[in-house]
C-alpha positions in Angstrom: -14.5 -5.4 -40.2 -17.5 -6.9 -38.5 -20.0 -9.1 -40.4 -23.3 -10.1 -38.8 -25.5 -13.0 -40.0 -29.1 -12.7 -39.0 -32.2 -14.9 -39.2 -35.6 -13.3 -39.5 -38.2 -15.6 -41.0 -36.5 -16.5 -44.3 -33.9 -13.7 -44.4 -30.2 -13.8 -43.6 -28.9 -10.3 -42.9 -25.3 -9.3 -43.2 -23.9 -6.3 -41.4 -20.4 -4.9 -41.1 -18.4 -2.1 -39.4 -14.9 -0.9 -40.1 -12.3 -1.9 -37.6 -9.1 -1.1 -39.6 -5.9 -1.5 -37.5 -7.8 -1.2 -34.2 -8.8 -4.8 -34.1 -5.2 -5.9 -34.7 -4.2 -3.8 -31.7 -6.9 -5.4 -29.6 -8.9 -2.2 -29.2 -12.5 -1.4 -29.7 -14.4 -0.9 -32.9 -13.9 2.3 -34.8 -17.6 2.6 -35.4 -20.8 0.7 -34.7 -21.8 -2.2 -37.1 -24.2 -1.3 -39.9 -26.3 -3.5 -42.1 -25.0 -3.8 -45.7 -27.0 -6.6 -47.4 -29.7 -9.2 -46.9 -30.3 -12.6 -48.6 -33.0 -15.3 -48.5 -31.9 -18.5 -46.7 -32.6 -22.0 -48.0 -33.8 -23.3 -44.6 -35.8 -22.0 -41.6 -35.2 -22.1 -37.9 -32.7 -20.5 -35.5 -29.1 -20.5 -36.8 -26.2 -21.3 -34.4 -22.6 -20.6 -35.3 -20.1 -23.5 -35.6 -16.8 -22.4 -37.0 -14.9 -20.7 -39.8 -12.8 -22.9 -42.1 -11.0 -21.5 -45.2 -12.9 -18.3 -44.6 -16.3 -19.9 -44.9 -18.8 -20.0 -42.1 -20.6 -23.1 -40.8 -23.9 -23.0 -39.0 -26.5 -25.4 -37.5 -30.0 -24.3 -38.2 -32.2 -25.8 -35.5 -34.8 -28.3 -36.8 -33.6 -27.5 -40.3 -30.1 -28.3 -41.3 -26.5 -27.5 -41.8 -25.5 -24.3 -43.7 -22.3 -23.0 -45.2 -21.7 -19.4 -46.2 -18.7 -17.6 -47.7 -17.3 -14.4 -46.1 -17.5 -12.8 -49.5 -20.7 -12.2 -51.4 -20.6 -13.6 -55.0 -23.4 -12.9 -57.5 -25.6 -11.4 -54.8 -25.3 -14.3 -52.4 -22.9 -15.8 -49.8 -24.7 -19.1 -49.6 -22.5 -22.2 -50.6 -24.0 -25.5 -49.3 -26.8 -26.9 -47.2 -27.8 -30.3 -45.8 -31.4 -30.6 -44.5 -31.5 -32.7 -41.3 -35.3 -32.8 -41.0 -36.7 -33.3 -37.5 -33.3 -33.8 -35.9 -31.6 -30.8 -34.2 -28.6 -29.2 -35.9 -27.4 -26.6 -33.4 -23.8 -26.4 -34.5 -21.5 -27.5 -37.3 -17.8 -27.6 -38.0 -15.5 -28.7 -40.9 -12.5 -31.0 -40.4 -10.8 -32.2 -43.5 -13.3 -33.1 -46.1 -16.1 -33.8 -43.6 -18.6 -31.6 -41.8 -19.7 -32.6 -38.3 -23.0 -31.5 -36.8 -25.0 -32.2 -33.7 -27.6 -30.8 -31.3 -29.5 -31.4 -28.0 -31.4 -34.4 -29.5 -28.3 -36.6 -29.7 -24.7 -37.1 -30.6 -22.5 -36.1 -33.5 -23.0 -36.9 -37.2 -20.3 -36.9 -39.9 -21.5 -35.5 -43.2 -19.7 -36.4 -46.4 -20.1 -34.5 -49.7 -23.1 -32.6 -48.2 -25.2 -35.7 -49.0 -24.3 -38.6 -46.8 -24.6 -38.5 -43.0 -23.0 -41.2 -40.7 -23.6 -41.3 -36.9 -20.3 -41.2 -35.0 -19.7 -44.1 -32.6 -18.6 -43.6 -29.0 -20.6 -41.2 -26.8 -20.4 -37.5 -27.4 -23.4 -36.8 -25.2 -25.7 -34.3 -26.8 -23.5 -31.5 -28.0 -25.4 -28.3 -28.7 -22.1 -26.4 -28.8 -18.8 -27.5 -30.1 -15.7 -26.2 -32.0 -12.7 -27.5 -33.7 -8.9 -26.8 -34.0 -8.9 -28.5 -37.4 -8.1 -31.9 -35.9 -10.1 -32.4 -32.7 -13.7 -31.6 -31.6 -14.3 -29.7 -28.4 -17.7 -30.4 -27.2 -20.3 -29.4 -24.5 -22.7 -32.1 -23.3 -26.4 -31.1 -23.0 -27.4 -34.5 -21.7 -25.8 -34.1 -18.2 -27.5 -32.6 -15.2 -24.9 -29.8 -15.0 -24.6 -29.2 -18.8 -21.1 -27.8 -18.0 -18.5 -30.4 -19.0 -16.1 -29.7 -21.9 -14.6 -32.7 -23.7 -12.0 -33.0 -26.5 -12.4 -35.8 -29.0 -10.0 -37.3 -31.5 -11.5 -38.7 -34.7 -10.6 -41.9 -36.5 -13.0 -42.6 -39.4 -16.4 -42.5 -37.8 -15.2 -43.2 -34.3 -14.8 -40.6 -31.5 -12.2 -41.0 -28.7 -12.4 -38.7 -25.6 -8.9 -37.3 -24.9 -10.0 -35.4 -21.8 -13.0 -34.0 -19.9 -13.1 -30.9 -17.7 -16.1 -29.7 -15.7 -16.3 -25.9 -15.5 -16.9 -25.2 -11.8 -19.4 -22.4 -11.4 -20.9 -22.8 -14.9 -24.4 -24.0 -15.3 -25.0 -24.5 -19.0 -22.4 -24.0 -21.8 -24.0 -22.2 -24.8 -21.0 -21.7 -27.0 -17.4 -23.0 -27.5 -14.6 -21.5 -29.6 -11.0 -22.4 -30.3 -8.2 -19.8 -30.3 -5.2 -21.1 -32.3 -2.7 -18.4 -31.3 -2.8 -19.4 -27.7 -4.1 -23.0 -28.1 -7.0 -22.1 -25.8 -10.7 -23.0 -25.7 -13.3 -20.4 -24.7 -16.7 -21.6 -23.3 -19.7 -19.4 -22.6 -22.1 -20.0 -19.7 -25.2 -18.1 -20.9 -26.0 -16.6 -17.5 -22.6 -16.2 -15.9 -19.7 -15.4 -18.2 -16.8 -16.9 -20.1 -14.3 -19.6 -19.2 -10.8 -20.2 -20.6 -9.0 -23.5 -20.6 -6.0 -25.1 -22.3 -6.9 -27.0 -25.4 -4.1 -29.6 -25.1 -5.2 -31.2 -21.8 -8.2 -29.2 -20.5 -6.3 -27.8 -17.6 -6.3 -24.2 -16.3 -10.0 -23.8 -16.5 -10.7 -20.2 -15.3 -13.6 -17.9 -15.4 -12.2 -14.8 -17.1 -15.3 -12.7 -17.8 -18.3 -12.3 -15.4 -21.5 -10.6 -16.5 -25.0 -10.0 -15.3 -27.3 -9.8 -18.4 -30.6 -10.2 -16.5 -33.0 -12.4 -18.4 -30.7 -12.4 -21.4 -28.0 -15.0 -22.2 -24.6 -14.8 -23.7 -24.2 -17.4 -26.5 -20.7 -17.2 -28.0 -17.3 -15.7 -27.4 -14.3 -15.6 -29.8 -10.9 -14.2 -29.2 -8.8 -12.1 -31.7 -5.5 -10.9 -30.3 -6.2 -9.0 -27.1 -10.0 -8.7 -27.8 -12.8 -11.1 -27.0 -16.0 -10.6 -28.8 -19.2 -11.8 -27.1 -22.8 -12.0 -28.5 -26.0 -12.4 -26.6 -29.7 -12.9 -27.2 -30.3 -9.3 -26.3 -29.0 -8.5 -29.7 -25.8 -6.9 -28.5 -22.1 -7.3 -29.3 -19.7 -6.9 -26.3 -16.0 -6.3 -26.7 -13.6 -7.1 -23.9 -9.9 -6.1 -23.9 -7.0 -7.8 -22.1 -4.8 -5.6 -19.9 -2.5 -6.7 -17.1 -4.0 -10.2 -17.2 -7.6 -8.9 -16.7 -10.4 -8.8 -19.3 -12.5 -5.6 -19.1 -15.5 -4.4 -21.1 -14.4 -1.9 -23.8 -17.5 -1.4 -25.8 -21.2 -2.5 -26.2 -23.0 -2.2 -29.6 -26.7 -2.9 -30.0 -26.9 -4.6 -33.4 -30.6 -4.1 -33.7 -31.1 -7.5 -35.2 -32.7 -9.6 -32.4 -31.2 -12.5 -30.5 -27.6 -13.3 -31.6 -26.5 -16.9 -31.3 -23.0 -17.0 -32.5 -19.9 -15.2 -33.8 -16.7 -16.3 -35.5 -13.5 -14.7 -36.8 -12.0 -15.4 -40.2 -8.4 -15.0 -41.3 -8.9 -11.3 -42.2 -10.1 -10.5 -38.7 -13.7 -10.2 -39.7 -16.3 -11.4 -37.3 -19.6 -13.0 -38.4 -22.3 -13.4 -35.8 -25.6 -15.2 -36.5 -29.0 -14.6 -34.9 -32.7 -15.4 -35.3 
């Protein structure tokens, strides 16, 4: 099943499409996604996907705050928590343990406790507008560099970050989205204009461009892997599905979501994907 989170003015639109056993087999969708419900959001601004933890989705809403939604609608809403950041950017958010971490292109990472108390993390994380987590570490892009294409893994101790490794993705210009794939211990990073890179989460080695695209003036924003399928979303409002065969990723299907620019996608434990867009 596909779930799509959408931002239009003050609306968050959820859409889904049945996948059944096809996703588990790494095949294309059984049918195109369709909208099933809409809800009013508590903040404005573009929403960027962060990660899925315990089947709830975390987002950074630019110039607004951090949002948390359930994968299941309860009492007419999926909204769970929010933290308003004010003027500071919040372009991504992840949960590790009892804390939520957020950041954006205006500065480093912030640790949020109890959805009320923010603490700036010490040690440089650059300006991460895209990051992900494996539940212990943070994998971060750095917007502040001239290339905007390094990926770093950080360990966390209290409010201190320690860089474990750093890898520059050769041929990438600006990383827009990062995701973690637990089954293979891999990190996937999206260069908006050029494609998707894969690297080993443990030490940052093996960085390889596995998907190449030409989207014209549009940009790819996030890619997540589920079995033998990689789902990619872009700001042309489309969902792309790539399948793995013989070590090569090939485009299987393209669906126009009809929702405007899509800025993120994540997979929960049931194999449901939830993209977010403006």
